[in-house]
C-alpha positions, 0 to 999 in steps of 0.5 A: 934196780935195787943192789944187793949192798942196797937189800943187805942195808936195809935187811934190818927193817921189814921189806920185801926183796922177792916177787910176790906170789899173786901179781898181774901177768903184765903180757895178760893184764887188758887195762895194762894193754890198753893202757899201753896202746893208748899211750903209745898213741898219744905220745906218737901224735903229740910228738907229730902234733908239735913238731909240725904246728906248735899243739899238743893232744888235748889242744886236737882233742878240742879242735876236733870236738868243736868241729864235730860240734860247734858251740859245745863248751869246755864242761861238754868237752871235758865229758867228751873227751875224758879229760879233766877241765883243767886240761880242756881249759888250758887247751882252750886258753890256747887255741883262744890265744892263737886264733883258733877257736872264739867263746862266744856268750851264751845262756846262762855264762856259757861259753858256747866254742866255734873254730875260726876259719884258721881254726878249721883249717888247723883241723884239717891239717892235723887230723891226718896225724890223728888217722895215720894212729889209726892206720898203724894199729888197724893195718891188715886188719879187714874191715869186719874185723874192726867192726867188732873191735870199735864195738868191743871196746865201746862196749867195755866203756860202757861198762866202765861208766855203769861201774863208775856210776856204781861205785859213786852211788855206793859212796854216796850212802846208796847200799841198795842202786836203783839199777845194777848194771846187766851183763853186755853182749860181748861178756855173755 
């Protein structure tokens, strides 16, 4: 926090020393709350994964994606888990070095990935750490509410993806996109 002396010494500058009137309510701003929840889950998971296995959350996400979709490429993983390709590439290098995944030769220079048997065992060991995060945040919530929550979150992700596509189209110079996103059922 800034001291009064620092504020007084800067008084001759063009500075704002009082909170603005029109600001975000931090306790009512959903993106902030979702980010805080996500950050807390990732921190908890990453700390436990590093302590127990010497791997982090991004490594786990790659292992999990390959377990779900054997033969998936790094680009597909990047899209699937929503992180940039450099993050995926770093995890892939780590996992290949630890012999948890292998890169195969695919069509047109692609590099499909598969788990090794050691990678499959690692997946099974890491899975409960990730599932524990879900248990913590959903504790005491009836299954019907969990389904509603997941449907709402999925709808939010879809709306955000549509907005990103629209923003990208507008940045590319399109003034009237061919398809305006329709409001979701949750927004009605």
